[in-house]
N, C-alpha and C positions, 0 to 999 in steps of 0.2 A: 503495498498499500504505502504512495509517494505521499510525501507531508504536503498537511490538509490546512489551512489555516479557522478556524470554527467562530471567529472571531479576526479581524485582520480592520487594525487602524486606519487611518482618513488621513489620518498627519503623520509624520516622520521628525525625529528627534533635530531632523538635520529644518523644519518646515519657517517658515516667516527670518529664516539665516541673511537672509543681505538686508530688509529692513533693520532688521536688530544693525549691526554696521554699519550702514547708513547715519544712525541715530547716537550711537556708542559713538564714532566717529568726530562725527561734528563733537559732540559733547569732552572729547576728550580732547579736542584742539583747542577748545572755547575755554579751558580750565588753565589749560601750558598756557596761553596768552597771558591769559587774563590775571591766573593768581584766583590767589585767596578769595578775592569777591566772588570771584568768578562762583566760585563751589561754595562761598555761603547765602547767591541769591539759589543758583539748582536748590538749593537741602531749604527755602523760605518756598522757592515757588513751587516744588516737591513734597516735600513733609512736613509743608507749617509749618516749618522749624525758629527763631527767633531769636536764641541764646547764644548765649558762646562756644563754640564749636569746642573747642580744649575744654573738659567735663573738669573739675576743683574734687581737690579736697576731701571739702568741704560737702560738696552737690555727690559726691560716694560714699562717702562715710554715710548719709544723712537717708541715700539711695537705701543703705544694707540694712539701716536698720527701721526698711519695712519690709524688709526681707521675711518670714516667718521661718523660724528655729530652725520646724520638718528640714524645708528648703534646701537653705544653709546645713543639714548636717546631707540629705541626698545632695548636696554635692560640693561637700568636701569628700563623700562615699565615692563620686564618678574622679574626682578630683583623682583620688589614688588610686584606683585599679590602672587609668590613664595613662599615669606617672609612673608604677611601678611596667608597663606595660612598654615606654616609651627610652624608660632603666634601661630594661631590655635588648630593647632593638640599638640602644647603644654602644648595652655591654657583645653586642655579637661582630662588631667591629673594631678593629681595634689601630696603634698605632704600630712598628715596625719597621725593622730593618735587616737587610742583609745584603751578603756578600756577591753577586753573583760570580765572579771571575776573581784569579787572584787581580785582590785594590783597588777594584769599584765596589763600592755599596752607593747601594738603592734606598733608601725609602721609603713611608708615606707616611705622612702626617694627616691627621682633621685639627680642621681650623673652624670654629665657626660663623657664620656671618656676622656680619658690626651691627645693621638694623631690618627686621624682619614687620613685614604689615600682617596682622592677624582681620581679617573683612569678617564679623560673623551677623549674619543675620538677623533679622531683626523689624522688619513688615509686618509681610502678617501673622506672624509666628514670632512667641521668644525664645531664638535660639540657642539659650542658655550650654548649651552641648556642644556649641562650634563653637564659642569662645573657651573654655576646654579642652577640646582638640588641639588649640593651633595653640592656646598661647605656652600648656603647660608644654607640649613639646617642644616649641623653639624651648621657653626655660630649659629641657633639661640637660639640649643643644647642649646652650651654651649661648645662647644672642644678648649679646652688650645692650645691644636696645630695644623693647617691643613693644609694637605702635598698634593701636585695636583701636577699632572704629563699628557701629552698628549705628540705622537706622531711627531717626528718632522717632517718639510716637508724639506728631504734633508737637504741640507748644511743651513736652513735659520731659523732654530726650527718651532718652533706651528705656529703656524697661531696666525698672531697678536688682532683677534676680542680673539681667547677664552685666549690669556695673557693677552686681555681689562679684558675680564669678569673674570676668577680665581680671578687677581686680586682687580676688586671691591667688588666685592665674600666675601671677607674675606682670601684668599689663606696667609699661611703663608711663605709656601718653596716653590716654584712651579720646576718642573724637566723636560729636553728637553730629553725624553722616554717615550717609548711606549708599549705596546703590552705585554710580558709576564716576559721582562727586568724593567718596568716600574714594573707590580706588583711587583715583586724582591724585590727591589729596597724599593720601602715602605714600605712591609715587615720586608724588613732583615733593616729595619735604618739606608741602604748604602744610602753612600751622606749629613747624618742629621743627623747622631749619638737620628733620635728616630725614633725606634722602632713602625708600625699603630696597632691601637690593635683594628682599625679595618678598613678591608677595602671595600672600596662603589665604582657607575660607572657599565652603563653597559658595553659594551664591544667584541667584534669577538669571534667566538670557544675559540681562544686560548688565550682569556682574563679571560670568565670565567670558561673554567679547570683550570685557576689556583686560581683565587681564593676559585675554588673547595678542588681540593690539597691542595691549602695552610688550611684550613676550622678548626678549633683545638687551630689553635698556634697563630693563628687570628680569629676574626672575622670576618661575613663579609652580605651583607645588603640578600642575595639571590641569586638565580642563573639564571644570568644578561645575556642569551647567543644572540646570535642574533636578531632581533624581528623579533613581529609576530604579526601580525593581523586575526580577526573573524570580519565579519556582517552578523546578522541577519537580513533579507530582507523581506520583504511580496509581494504584487502585489503592497503596493503603495510604491512602494518606486523608485527612479529615477535610473535606471537601469547607466543613464552616472554617476550620484557620486558616486554609490557606484561599481562601476570598477575603478574610478579617486580615491576613498582613500582606494586600496588594494592595485593598480601599488605605491601609496605617501609609503605603506611599505614595498615592494619591491623591491624599489628599494635600499633602506638599505644594499643588500646585494644578494650572491649567493644564500643561505640558510636563507635566510627572508622567514618561509612560512605566506601564503595566504588565508585563508579559507571565502569563501560565506555559509552561509546554509542557508539553504530556502522555503519555502509553496507558492512558482510561479514556474512549470517548466518557464512558455512563461520572466521572472525576470533574471531566471536564465542561458538561450539560450540570450538573449540580455549584461547580462553584461560576456561574452565568449567573445560573438561577437566583440567588443568591446577594449575588455583585449589588443590581440596584439594592436594596431590601438593608444593607450594610451603612452603603452610604447615603439613602437618606434619615437614617438614623443619626449622622453623625450633625452636628451643629452649623449653623448657615453658613460658615465660611469655610469651613470644612468639608461643609456639602458643595458647597460651587465648586470648588477645589479641586470635588475629587469626581463628582461628575463629571466634569469637564474633561479631564481628566483622561477617565475609562471611556465614554464617548468616542473621544477624537486620539486616542496615542492606546489606545485596552487591547490587547492582541491576546488571539486561544493557540495556540498551535499543537492538533495532535497529529502525532511519529508512533511512527509504527516498529522503532526498535529505539532501546537504551542506549545504542553507538548514534542514530538520526540523533534521538534529543539531545550531548552529545555536542553530534553538529549542526542545528542550530545556533546551541546557548553561546558553543564558541566563537560563533559566528556575528551574536548580538552584539555580549562579552557587557552583559550584563555591570552596574558600577555594583552592587545590592545582590548574590543571586543564595537563595533559599533549595536545601535537595531536604525531599519528602518522599524518600524512595525505600525501597526494602532490600536499596543494595548500593544504601549513602556511601560505606567505603573504599567501593568501586568507580564514584560516581568524585569522591573527592581528590581523586588516582588518578581521574582522565582528565577530567574538567582543567583546561590552560586558563583559561579568558574570565576577567574577573575581573570587578574593587577589594569584595572579600567576600565568601562564600559563608550559612550559614546550615548548619551541620546538622536537619534532625530537626522534625520540631520542635525536640523544647527548646531551641535557644529561636532569635525571630531576629528583624530588621530591628526591627527595635531597642532593642538590647543592644546590639553597638551601637546604634543611633543615640542612647544617653550615655552609658554608663559602667560597659561590662567594659571595657579595657583597651580594644586594637579603635584603631583610626575611623571614626566614623568620616572624614572627610576624602573620601572614592573621583577614582578616575567616570566620565561620564560622555555618550557619544563615543560609544564606540573605543574610547582617551586604554581602555582595557585588556589591548591586543597589544598598548607596548605601556604601561608602567604599574604598577603599584599605586598605592594611597599614599595621602601622609606618613611621611616620618620625621625619624630624629637624625636619619639621614641627609635629611633635604638639607635641614640646616646647617648642614657643617657641608664644607668645599675637602674633599677627598683628595690633597696633592701631593707629588711627588718628590723628592732630593735626589743628590744623587755630590758624589763624590772619590777621590782619585787618587790614587798613591803616580808619582811624574814614571816611576817603572809602569806599570799596569796601563799607559800612555803606549808602552812602546807596539804595542798591540790590537787597543783599541782607535789608535791614529790613521795607520793604514790599512783599517779594516772601514772606519768612514772616509777617511780622503775617498778610498778606492769606489763606494758606492755611492759617492757624491757626488765625481766624472762622473761613471756610468749614467746616473740622472743628471747631467748635462748644466750643475751648480758648481762652476770655480771657486767662485765663492766658498760655498765653505769647503772643499778641499781645505781651502789656503790654514782653513784657520784649524786644522789641520797638520799643514804641513812647519806653520811655524812651529808650535812646540813639537816637533821631531827635531828640529832644527836642535832648537835650544838647550834642550834636554838625553839628546845624542848626538852631540852635532862627529864624531868619527863615524858614524854609524852611515850605513844607505837602508835601502828603503824602497819595497814595490808599493807609490804610492800609486799609478794609475793603470788601466788594464791593458 
């Protein structure tokens, strides 16, 4: 049986890309030319915010005082897990020096970047967890200065819980700016005088596009646009649980894809039959977002074999991928393209999104074909050094000279030649082929 789409999306993650690029390019150009005044004007126009862009310590303290203690405890629990995982990641890579041949030493060094810009979504929802994922990871890596920004809620500024989390996690400067104007301000060093060398964090299509356009002038974590979920499920899966998990990510926004890959027609029918009920039970904001996301971006793909499921899933390269099957270990060993994998019914994307430990800032739009999610390693420059003795030049110099001349790069060759003459004036070497 060929692969069958029981539900085919009307739109794809690429829908609307050209319009988004036009809008973002215009905003970035105007902000770069006009600086802080233009960034603030966008904040007033788009978010209704008129107060200071840099959040003062007093305002942070006042916001923190308004956060319920239970929520503070929950945030601290999540911070602890994310920090522990980030520390394990950092420990997985190390500095070293090795002697490659007599007298030739090469080493690897890990140097944290100087300034990171952490974007924390705060428009439709208060994404406290995104503050934790980005800022804690940067702090564990040893970043010297961390700038964080989040969209204000009208005249009130960012959500108090976001401010509490940002401060707890170690942000040095917090900006009350969202969207393109927030990303641009961090990249251009507006309000801080410290241009970010790396921009990280998830966001809507405009935030993701701004990061993409700025890449090269600054580093970015990855393309982390509207969230995606794919669920691989067979006849043993619980259709109600699968449907809830698909809806849980569709509520992110009207352009958040939700995909089901299955070998069971019955399960597919059961899941599709439940989707509208779960969506309609959500609060209005989430219901509206999930309704549009499932209608326009939802897909259900029926496959004949597990191998076909893997083929389809690896092609989609979903940001979040859940596996609910009787062959979970096989799928875990076989799948290759995903941002983060959630194995078995007992875990869910929600746990990873909020507090379980691994980072939730993950690749979207197929970027999982070539990158993983945000990690400590993104904030570290893995650089090399080398040193050698004069005697080591006896072997390295002629080899480098001959390769250089083969390539037609005489200047390179002569940089080796001059050392041969200086260190070994009475010796002859074969310096050309």
